[in-house]
C-alpha positions in Angstrom: 0.0 -0.2 0.2 1.1 3.4 -0.6 -0.1 7.0 1.0 -0.2 9.9 -1.5 -1.6 12.8 -2.8 -3.9 11.9 -5.5 -4.7 13.5 -8.6 -8.1 15.0 -9.4 -9.2 12.5 -12.0 -7.8 9.3 -9.6 -9.9 10.8 -6.8 -13.0 11.2 -9.3 -12.8 7.5 -10.7 -12.8 6.4 -6.8 -15.6 8.4 -5.8 -17.8 7.5 -8.8 -17.0 3.6 -8.5 -16.8 2.9 -4.8 -19.1 0.7 -3.3 -18.7 2.6 0.3 -20.6 5.4 1.4 -19.4 8.6 0.5 -21.0 12.2 0.6 -22.0 15.0 -1.9 -19.3 17.1 0.6 -16.5 14.2 -0.8 -17.0 14.2 -4.8 -14.2 16.6 -6.9 -17.0 19.9 -7.7 -16.5 20.5 -3.8 -12.7 20.9 -4.7 -13.9 24.3 -6.3 -16.6 25.2 -3.2 -13.7 24.9 -1.1 -11.5 27.2 -2.9 -13.7 29.6 -3.1 -14.1 29.9 1.1 -10.6 30.4 1.0 -8.8 27.1 1.4 -6.8 25.0 -0.1 -7.4 21.6 -0.8 -5.6 17.9 -1.0 -6.8 14.5 -2.0 -4.6 12.0 0.1 -5.8 8.4 -0.4 -4.0 4.8 -0.3 -3.4 2.8 -3.7 -3.0 -1.0 -3.9 -0.8 -0.9 -7.5 -2.3 1.5 -9.4 -5.5 0.6 -7.5 -7.1 3.6 -5.2 -8.4 2.2 -2.1 -9.1 4.9 0.2 -9.1 9.0 -0.4 -10.3 12.0 1.0 -10.8 15.6 0.3 -9.4 17.9 3.4 -9.4 21.5 3.2 -6.7 23.3 4.8 -7.1 26.1 7.2 -5.3 28.3 8.2 -4.9 28.7 12.1 -2.1 30.0 14.1 0.8 30.5 11.5 -0.2 26.6 11.0 -3.1 24.6 9.7 -6.0 22.7 10.6 -6.9 20.1 8.7 -10.2 19.5 7.9 -12.2 16.4 6.1 -15.9 16.9 5.6 -17.6 13.7 5.5 -13.9 11.8 5.2 -12.4 9.6 5.0 -14.0 7.6 2.4 -12.4 3.8 3.1 -14.1 0.5 4.5 -13.8 1.0 7.8 -14.0 -2.4 8.5 -10.3 -3.0 7.6 -8.7 -3.0 10.4 -5.4 -2.9 8.5 -6.3 -0.5 5.8 -7.7 2.0 8.7 -4.3 2.0 10.2 -2.4 2.4 7.7 -4.4 4.9 6.4 -4.3 7.3 9.6 -0.9 6.5 10.7 0.1 7.7 7.4 -1.8 10.6 7.3 -0.4 11.7 10.3 3.6 11.7 9.3 2.2 13.4 6.0 0.4 16.0 8.7 3.5 16.7 10.2 5.3 17.3 7.4 3.3 19.8 6.0 2.4 22.5 9.0 -0.6 20.7 10.6 -2.0 22.1 13.8 -5.1 19.9 14.3 -7.0 17.8 11.9 -10.5 16.8 12.0 -12.2 13.8 10.2 -16.4 13.1 10.8 -16.3 10.4 9.0 -19.5 9.2 6.7 -20.5 5.7 8.5 -23.2 4.8 10.2 -23.0 4.2 13.7 -26.4 2.9 14.8 -29.7 1.9 13.0 -33.0 2.7 14.0 -36.6 2.2 12.9 -38.9 5.2 12.2 -40.0 5.1 15.9 -36.4 5.4 17.2 -36.2 1.6 18.2 -32.9 0.5 17.8 -32.2 -2.1 15.5 -30.2 -5.0 17.4 -30.1 -7.1 14.4 -27.7 -4.4 12.6 -25.4 -3.9 15.5 -23.3 -1.3 16.2 -20.0 0.8 14.7 -18.4 1.0 18.4 -15.0 -0.8 17.1 -14.5 2.3 14.5 -14.5 4.8 17.1 -12.3 2.4 19.9 -10.1 1.9 16.5 -9.9 6.0 15.9 -9.5 6.6 19.5 -6.9 3.9 19.8 -4.7 5.9 16.9 -4.8 9.3 19.1 -8.5 11.0 18.1 -10.9 12.6 20.2 -14.3 11.7 19.6 -16.6 14.5 19.7 -19.4 12.3 21.5 -22.4 10.9 20.7 -23.8 14.2 20.0 -27.9 15.3 19.5 -28.9 18.3 18.2 -27.3 21.4 15.7 -24.3 23.5 16.3 -22.3 26.1 13.7 -19.5 23.8 14.3 -20.3 20.1 13.2 -22.4 18.3 10.7 -25.7 17.1 11.7 -24.9 13.4 13.2 -28.8 12.4 12.6 -30.3 11.2 9.4 -33.7 10.5 8.0 -32.6 7.3 5.1 -35.6 5.8 3.1 -34.3 2.8 1.7 -35.2 1.9 -1.9 -33.7 -1.6 -2.2 -36.2 -4.5 -3.5 -39.2 -1.6 -3.4 -41.2 -0.1 -5.8 -42.9 3.1 -5.8 -46.3 1.5 -4.7 -44.9 -0.8 -2.0 -43.1 2.2 -0.6 -46.4 4.5 -1.4 -48.0 1.7 1.4 -45.5 2.7 4.1 -46.2 6.3 4.1 -48.7 7.3 6.7 -52.1 8.2 6.3 -51.5 12.2 6.4 -48.2 11.5 3.5 -50.5 9.4 1.4 -53.4 11.5 1.6 -51.7 15.1 0.7 -49.8 12.8 -2.2 -53.0 12.1 -3.7 -54.3 15.7 -3.6 -51.3 17.3 -5.0 -51.9 14.9 -8.1 -55.9 15.6 -7.7 -54.6 19.2 -8.1 -52.4 18.8 -10.6 -49.5 20.0 -9.3 -46.1 19.4 -11.7 -42.6 19.8 -11.5 -40.1 20.7 -13.2 -36.1 21.3 -12.4 -34.6 24.6 -12.3 -31.4 25.7 -14.2 -28.8 27.0 -11.8 -29.6 30.6 -13.4 -33.5 30.5 -11.7 -31.7 29.9 -8.0 -34.0 32.9 -6.8 -36.5 30.9 -7.7 -35.5 28.4 -4.6 -34.1 31.0 -2.7 -37.9 33.0 -2.3 -39.6 29.7 -1.3 -36.4 29.0 1.1 -36.2 32.2 2.2 -40.5 32.7 3.0 -40.2 29.2 4.8 -37.0 30.4 7.6 -38.9 33.6 8.0 -42.0 31.8 8.6 -40.5 29.2 11.3 -38.2 31.5 12.7 -34.9 29.3 12.3 -31.6 30.9 11.1 -30.5 29.5 7.9 -27.9 30.1 4.7 -27.1 33.1 3.4 -27.7 33.3 -1.0 -23.8 32.9 -1.7 -23.9 29.6 0.2 -26.6 28.3 -2.2 -25.3 30.0 -5.4 -21.4 28.4 -4.8 -23.5 24.9 -4.7 -25.3 25.6 -8.1 -22.2 27.5 -10.0 -19.9 24.5 -8.8 -21.8 20.5 -7.9 -22.9 21.6 -11.8 -25.5 18.1 -12.6 -24.3 17.2 -8.8 -27.2 19.9 -7.9 -31.0 18.8 -8.9 -33.6 21.4 -8.0 -37.1 20.6 -8.4 -39.7 23.1 -8.7 -43.4 22.1 -7.4 -45.7 24.3 -9.5 -49.5 24.7 -10.4 -50.9 25.5 -13.5 -54.4 27.8 -12.7 -55.3 27.7 -16.6 -55.4 23.7 -16.0 -56.7 23.7 -12.5 -59.1 25.6 -13.3 -60.4 23.5 -16.7 -59.8 20.4 -14.3 -62.2 21.9 -12.0 -64.5 23.3 -14.8 -64.8 19.4 -16.4 -65.3 17.5 -13.2 -68.2 20.3 -12.1 -69.5 19.8 -15.4 -69.9 16.0 -14.6 -71.0 16.6 -11.3 -74.1 18.4 -12.2 -75.2 16.3 -15.5 -75.1 13.4 -12.9 -76.8 15.4 -10.4 -79.7 16.9 -13.3 -79.8 12.8 -14.2 -81.0 11.9 -10.8 -83.2 14.5 -10.4 -85.5 13.4 -13.5 -86.4 10.2 -11.4 -90.2 10.4 -10.6 -89.8 7.9 -7.4 -86.8 8.9 -5.2 -85.8 6.5 -2.4 -84.0 7.5 0.7 -80.9 6.4 -0.6 -80.9 8.5 -3.8 -81.4 11.6 -2.2 -79.1 11.1 0.0 -76.7 10.6 -3.2 -78.6 13.7 -4.6 -77.7 15.8 -1.2 -73.8 14.8 -1.2 -73.8 15.5 -5.2 -75.2 19.3 -3.7 -72.0 19.7 -1.4 -70.0 18.4 -3.9 -71.3 20.9 -6.4 -71.1 23.6 -4.0 -67.6 23.1 -3.2 -66.3 22.7 -6.6 -68.1 26.3 -7.5 -66.4 27.8 -4.2 -62.9 26.2 -5.2 -63.2 27.5 -8.6 -64.3 31.2 -7.4 -61.1 31.0 -5.3 -59.0 29.5 -8.4 -59.9 32.0 -10.4 -59.6 35.1 -8.0 -56.2 33.3 -7.2 -55.4 34.0 -11.1 -56.2 37.3 -11.0 -54.3 38.5 -8.5 -51.5 35.9 -8.1 -50.9 35.1 -11.9 -51.5 31.8 -14.0 -48.5 29.9 -12.2 -48.0 29.7 -8.8 -45.0 28.1 -7.5 -45.7 25.8 -4.1 -42.3 24.2 -2.9 -38.8 23.8 -4.0 -35.7 22.0 -3.1 -31.8 21.7 -3.0 -30.6 17.9 -3.9 -27.1 16.6 -4.5 -26.5 13.3 -6.1 -23.5 11.0 -5.8 -23.1 7.5 -7.0 -25.7 5.5 -4.7 -28.1 8.3 -3.0 -29.7 11.6 -3.8 -29.4 13.6 -0.8 -32.5 16.4 0.5 -30.4 19.6 1.6 -32.5 22.2 1.9 -36.3 23.1 0.9 -38.8 26.1 1.5 -42.8 26.1 0.5 -45.4 28.9 0.7 -47.8 28.7 2.8 -49.9 30.7 1.1 -50.6 28.0 -1.1 -50.4 25.1 0.9 -53.6 23.8 0.0 -52.2 22.2 -2.9 -49.4 20.4 -1.3 -46.6 21.2 -2.8 -43.9 19.7 -0.8 -45.1 16.8 -0.6 -45.7 16.7 -4.7 -42.1 17.3 -4.8 -40.9 14.5 -2.7 -42.5 12.1 -4.4 -41.7 13.1 -7.6 -37.9 13.3 -6.0 -38.8 9.3 -4.8 -39.7 8.0 -8.0 -36.4 9.7 -10.0 -34.2 7.9 -7.6 -36.2 4.7 -8.8 -35.8 5.8 -12.3 -32.2 6.6 -11.9 -31.3 3.2 -9.8 -30.4 4.8 -6.8 -31.3 2.7 -3.4 -31.5 5.7 -0.8 -33.2 8.7 -0.8 -32.4 10.6 1.9 -34.5 13.4 4.4 -30.6 14.2 5.7 -30.1 15.5 8.8 -32.7 15.6 12.0 -31.6 16.5 15.9 -31.2 13.4 17.4 -33.8 14.7 20.3 -36.7 13.1 19.5 -39.0 14.5 22.3 -41.7 16.3 21.4 -40.1 19.4 22.8 -37.1 18.9 20.3 -36.2 22.1 18.3 -37.0 20.0 14.9 -40.0 17.6 16.1 -41.8 18.9 13.3 -39.3 18.1 10.7 -38.7 14.4 12.5 -42.6 13.9 11.9 -42.8 14.9 8.9 -39.4 12.6 7.7 -41.5 9.6 10.1 -44.3 9.9 7.9 -42.9 8.7 5.0 -41.2 5.9 7.2 -37.8 7.2 6.5 -35.8 4.7 9.0 -32.7 6.9 11.5 -29.3 6.6 10.9 -26.7 7.8 13.7 -23.4 8.8 12.2 -20.2 8.1 14.4 -19.7 11.5 14.8 -16.4 13.9 14.5 -12.9 13.0 15.7 -10.2 15.2 16.2 -6.3 14.9 16.8 -3.3 17.5 17.7 -0.7 17.0 15.4 1.9 19.6 16.3 1.3 19.7 20.6 4.2 22.1 21.4 2.6 24.5 18.9 -0.8 23.7 20.3 0.2 24.2 23.8 1.2 28.0 22.8 -2.2 28.4 21.1 -4.3 27.6 24.0 -2.1 29.9 26.2 -2.5 32.5 23.8 -6.3 32.7 25.1 -7.8 31.2 21.5 -8.8 28.0 23.1 -12.4 29.4 23.3 -12.5 30.5 19.4 -10.1 28.0 18.0 -12.0 24.8 16.0 -15.6 26.8 16.3 -14.6 29.8 14.6 -12.9 28.2 12.0 -15.8 25.4 11.6 -18.5 28.6 11.1 -16.2 29.4 8.1 -16.5 25.5 6.5 -18.9 23.8 8.4 -22.9 23.6 7.5 -25.3 21.8 8.8 
């Protein structure tokens, strides 16, 4: 085995073909992203002959005249291969000592435990405590089994829909009643999906900001999303759920005409049974509701225009999963169920393109009703998304004498956290 700096081509080939879990922060497109944030990037891997068997994208962040090396969701290697893990991290230590590293941080995209949607531990899958123990034996400090969101760490809990050996119909059956009902409502309303081009990012941002203001949750600035849209190329997918009111009005009109014709036919009967009278009464209610819906839709078209943007999302794809990164929706048009239409479309997108995981992504890990994102958890739970707990963060001081000086200088309180705010996103 040989520990070495990799070329972009070597690195990209490995990341696009490896059967291992790898994150969208470890794709080659993130190189430009990190460089725009002011970090130098190095690609550090292990080769066996001409074959790359381990790799990671490290950002070098200036820190006290040296660097903090940070691998965001890396490295990517087989953590069950103790020999490879040991070789990688011992070789990494030697490389970092030669290259002005003060501190190194990694947060591997490896699962610690899995749970069902109701947070029942799946004992049959066991734990990956051995990974934690191995990295600690190599001198790394574990950040702990944390819960909640912070500005200096990645989310450690995720909601994932597993699609292997499933069909869209089978997946739909696993949704709770509200999810099924709302997806079907969006279909009945005629909600459509189209993909936004990078230059249409503002459409996504408008919906994202509206949601941010409505929920009171602090989000990311425009430049953060713009960097991804510009640098990630086709690795970024931005679906927009929208409704064409002309088509919606046409559908309502047709449905109303059908109901009125049916009612007129029923009224021609001379002797109306109690059952028929009840059917006529039910049709009257349906007709009244359709008339009101038609009136509302025509009024909405006058005030807001023909096309209504309902919901939009920013997704990342890699070789094995689709990640739901961020989203936003219009509360004014919530009756059309735009977010449900978007998620159902993207779940089907996974089936069409051969992805085995639909990753709803981050949750806080606090599943109590008082949790900061309990509503988010409940929303994802309704789709039968399973819960994955990741192994977490690991740090190691490489230059101990200089780090002691750094602490003595009174900067320990800011340290990694201050730097982390520049580069780490939830």
